[in-house]
Residue, then its C-alpha position, 0 to 999 in steps of 0.5 A: m167156229t170153236a175158241d180152239s179153231t180161233a185160238g188156233s188160226t190166231a196163232d198161226t197168223p204171222a206177227h207182221s201182217t197186222a203189228g208194225p216191226t217187232a225187235d227181233s224183226l228189226a234186228d233181222t232188218p239189214a244195216h243197208s235197208t230202212v222201215g217202210a212205213l207199214g214195217g217193211a225193210v226198204p234197202v238203200s241202193r248200194a249207189e246211195r252209200p257212197r253218196r251220202r259218205r262223199w257229202v260227209s267228207v265234203v262237208a268236212w274238208l269245206v270246214v277244214l278248208p278256210f282254217a287251213v288257207w288262213a295258217a298256211l298265209r300266216l306263216v307267208p314272210g310276206d304282205v301276200h295282197f292288201r285285203w290280207v295285211q287287213l285281215v291277218a290282224f284277225t288271227p287270234y279270233v280264227a285260231l280261237a275258233s280253229p278248233v271247230p273243224v276237228l270237232v266236224a271231222l270227229v263227229s263224222r269219222r272223217w280221219a284224214a280231215l281230222a289229222a288236217s285240222l289239228a296240224v292247222v290248230a298246231v300252227f295257229a297254237a304256235c303263232v298265238l298261244p305264246r303271246a300269253l305266257p310271260d318269257g319268265d325274265s321280268g323282274t331284274g330291276g328295282a322300281g324307281g332306277t337302279g335295279s337290283a341285278g345291275s339294271t337300270v329302270l325306263r318306264v315308257v308310255a305311248s299314247n294314240l292322241r286320235y288328231g290330238g283330241a284326247s283329254p291332256a287330263a287323261v294325258i298328264d294322268l297317264v304320266r303321273t300314275f306310271r311314273a313314266d320316263v319317257l312318253t311317246l305320242q302319235e297324231l300329235t297337232p300344234q293344238a295338242v302340244t299347247k294344250l298339254e303343255e298348259a296342262g303342265l306336262t312339261r313340269l313332268l317331262p321337260y325335255k322334248v322333240d316335238r313333230s306335231r302337224a295338223g291331221a294324223g301325221g305328227s307325232g312327239i317325244y316327252a322325257r324326264f332325261p336330256v334328250t338330242p333330236e334325230q332325223a324323223i322318220d318322214l314317209g307318206r306324210f305321217g312324221q316318226a319322232r326320233a330322239i336319243v334319250d340320255v338315262p342315267g346309268a344306262g347311257p344314251v337310248d335311241v327311241v322312237s315314237v312310231h306311227p305309219c300310216a294306216p293301210r286303210i286303203p290299198e294306195r296307203q299299203r306302201c307308205w305302211a309298209d315302207g314306214l315299218a321297214a325303216l324303223p331302225p334294226p336292234g343293235g349298237a345303242v339300246r332301242v326302244l320303239a313305242g307306238d302304234f304300229n298299224a300292225t299286230l304281231d301276225h303281220a309280216r312287217v312286224r314279224r320282220l323286226l322280231g326276227l331281228g332281235y327285238r322282242d314285245a314287251a306285251d308278249a314278254a310279259g304273258a299279255g300280248l292278246s290285249t287289244t289296244w284298238p278300236y276300244l270305241p265301236w268303230s266300223i268300216d262299211g257297216h261292219g263292226i270290227p273287233p279289238v285288235t293289238l295295233d300298240h306296241v313297244l319293241v325292246g332290243p336285245g339286252v333290255a329285259v320287260r318288267s311289266f305291261g299294260v293298257r289303259q283307256v284315255p278318253a276321246t280317243d280310240h286306242k288305248a295307251i300303253y305302257a311298259e316298265l323295262a330294265l336297261p342294262r347299265a353303261r359301262 
């Protein structure tokens, strides 16, 4: 064989007979085909393509669905179910994760799922985001008493003592540090009253309403100014102390040390709901509800109070996402619980919020809360 014939035969040999697919051959392969092991195009069946599309759509919607259900339940003006009462407290965490379905819908190019997931994100943003934004009405009063805008400052501290076991020295330090005018205590036991007063609490806050009792159901109010005891709200062996505090310059202020029973089991849901429903509505005298609500701003029972005209001090100050319980490790049935916001100061109309804060207290699972309020002056 001559060189010419060899070269000619080589030139006439098809490119795909000895080599893999070239760029040109790949470019000519139909979009619905795949390339086989030997370079040949293997068509994908027409039935397989719709099946793949359906599975991608199913996955996209399955990711959207739990967030959409949670958002819908969050808007329901009721308790829905015992389990929901427990779960709704974690709404801020679900809101934080809610952009995940948006990303899945974008990557999979499922536009209907994208629209739905964006609507879900909008619901969560409307429910949760305002808590991190201050209302802008703080600073209406001056420090140490009468405010420069015709208001009177009232400093409120609330602390759950966890069966009365919190450190008395730490509670006294709270009062001194924040110059508290009113202190509301939850889970106040007779033994805790003795220890607190021996540590000097009544020298700082000489007036009190003592509704202490053994266990978790006691409460109390200590004040710098004279108090008139009111009938306690007593449901499910949980007593919520109530008093009228005569604040100089502002007149009578109705204060409640809030602590309904905790809805830890289904049998306790009713006393929890009744304890929150029994709280006085705003109107008339200036009112301050301070303590452990065993509920967050996402619970329908608290939203009802806000709908009546109360404002949450943390929310007003832009600190509504500050968590208060549990700040120590806590678990139920072996599952750890992320911290949520159970402790609140709610104020009635006409009361401005100047500041809000939380602080750890040794030997209790709740952080103490503090609010500086500006009360309208008495007429």
